[in-house]
C-alpha positions in Angstrom: 94.9 84.8 28.4 97.6 86.7 29.9 96.9 87.8 33.4 98.8 90.8 34.7 101.9 90.4 36.5 100.8 91.1 40.4 102.8 93.8 42.7 103.9 91.6 45.6 104.8 93.0 48.8 107.9 91.6 50.7 105.7 92.9 53.8 103.1 93.0 55.4 101.8 96.6 54.5 100.4 96.7 58.1 103.9 97.2 59.9 104.9 99.6 58.3 108.4 100.4 60.2 107.7 103.9 62.3 110.6 105.5 60.6 108.8 104.8 57.6 106.0 107.0 58.2 107.7 110.5 58.8 109.3 109.2 55.0 105.5 108.4 54.0 104.5 111.2 55.5 107.2 113.6 54.4 106.9 112.3 50.3 103.0 113.0 50.7 103.9 116.5 51.1 104.1 118.9 47.3 105.7 121.2 48.5 110.0 120.7 48.8 110.2 123.0 51.4 107.6 121.7 53.6 109.3 118.1 53.8 112.3 120.4 54.8 110.4 122.1 57.7 108.8 119.3 59.0 111.4 117.5 58.8 113.4 119.8 61.0 109.7 120.3 63.0 109.8 116.6 64.0 113.4 117.1 65.3 112.9 119.3 67.4 110.0 118.2 68.5 111.5 114.4 69.4 114.4 116.4 70.8 112.1 118.4 72.8 110.3 115.3 74.3 112.9 112.3 74.1 116.2 114.4 74.6 117.8 112.1 70.6 119.0 114.3 68.4 116.8 112.0 65.5 113.2 110.3 65.8 114.3 106.6 66.1 111.5 104.0 64.9 112.0 103.1 68.7 110.5 106.8 70.3 108.1 107.5 67.5 106.3 104.1 67.9 106.8 105.6 72.0 105.2 108.6 71.0 102.3 106.9 68.4 101.0 104.6 71.5 100.9 106.9 74.6 98.0 107.3 76.3 95.5 109.5 74.6 95.9 112.2 78.2 99.2 111.7 78.0 100.4 112.7 74.1 98.1 115.6 74.5 99.8 117.0 77.8 103.6 116.2 75.6 102.1 118.6 72.6 101.2 121.3 74.9 103.8 121.5 77.5 106.0 121.3 74.0 103.5 124.0 72.7 104.0 126.1 75.4 107.8 125.0 75.5 107.8 127.6 72.2 105.4 129.9 73.5 107.8 130.3 76.8 110.8 129.7 76.2 111.9 129.7 73.2 109.9 133.1 72.3 109.1 131.5 68.7 106.6 133.6 66.9 103.3 132.7 66.9 103.1 131.5 62.9 106.1 129.6 63.4 104.6 128.2 66.3 101.9 126.7 64.8 104.0 124.7 61.3 105.9 122.9 64.7 102.3 121.7 65.9 101.0 120.7 62.5 104.1 118.7 61.6 103.1 116.9 65.0 99.7 117.0 64.2 100.6 115.6 60.8 102.2 113.5 61.9 99.4 111.6 64.2 97.0 112.5 62.1 99.1 109.6 58.8 99.8 107.2 61.6 96.4 106.7 63.0 95.3 106.2 59.4 97.9 103.9 59.3 96.4 102.4 62.8 99.7 103.0 64.2 97.8 105.3 66.5 94.8 105.9 68.3 94.4 109.1 69.4 94.4 112.5 67.6 95.4 116.2 68.4 92.6 117.6 67.0 91.8 119.0 70.6 94.8 121.2 70.1 94.9 124.2 69.0 97.4 126.7 67.2 97.9 129.9 68.1 96.0 133.0 66.8 98.5 135.0 63.9 99.4 138.2 65.9 100.5 140.9 62.8 104.2 142.4 63.2 103.0 145.8 61.2 100.3 148.7 60.8 99.7 148.4 57.2 96.7 150.9 56.8 99.0 153.5 54.5 99.2 157.7 54.9 95.5 159.9 55.7 95.2 161.5 52.8 95.6 164.9 54.3 99.2 163.6 54.7 99.2 162.5 50.8 98.0 165.5 49.5 100.7 167.4 51.3 103.3 165.1 49.6 101.7 165.8 46.4 102.5 169.6 46.6 106.0 168.7 47.1 106.7 167.4 42.8 106.5 171.2 40.7 104.1 170.2 38.3 106.0 173.0 36.4 109.1 171.4 35.5 108.8 168.1 33.3 110.6 166.0 36.7 107.7 167.6 38.5 104.8 166.4 36.0 106.4 162.5 35.8 107.1 162.3 39.4 103.1 163.6 40.7 102.2 161.2 38.0 103.8 158.0 39.7 101.8 159.2 43.1 99.4 159.7 41.9 99.2 156.3 40.7 100.6 154.6 43.4 97.8 156.2 45.3 95.2 156.2 42.9 95.5 151.8 43.0 96.9 151.3 46.3 100.1 151.2 46.4 
């Protein structure tokens, strides 16, 4: 009876280099846009914390092996920096925090990290614009504008009613 060939590991799977942690993390993301955004966000984080252009294996390992209190302090300081000094929007800050938290969670699952960042909460996203629309009175005035005696006026009136009735 033939036995199937076993997959041979070239190295101990527990000794994954830290740069491969980021590669594996990004490969695990479905969306190409998420992968690009997370890589950009992780670069920005390591640039802020370590003043380095790229997250090297040593820097990644240094961050992941920090004491829980130190790591939380660093991430919270980074969050404050994004909000107060750089003036970034809440959604951007939340995405950058999500990239860091995802890296830490992934490293924790692989046994490369002894803390989590579950205590770091994102900011509430504030709506940018009022989407309530016009009032009924204003819309009634708008409906009185098309001349319903002409073909064009009937068309315009019908379009306006369709938009209003379908909440568009």
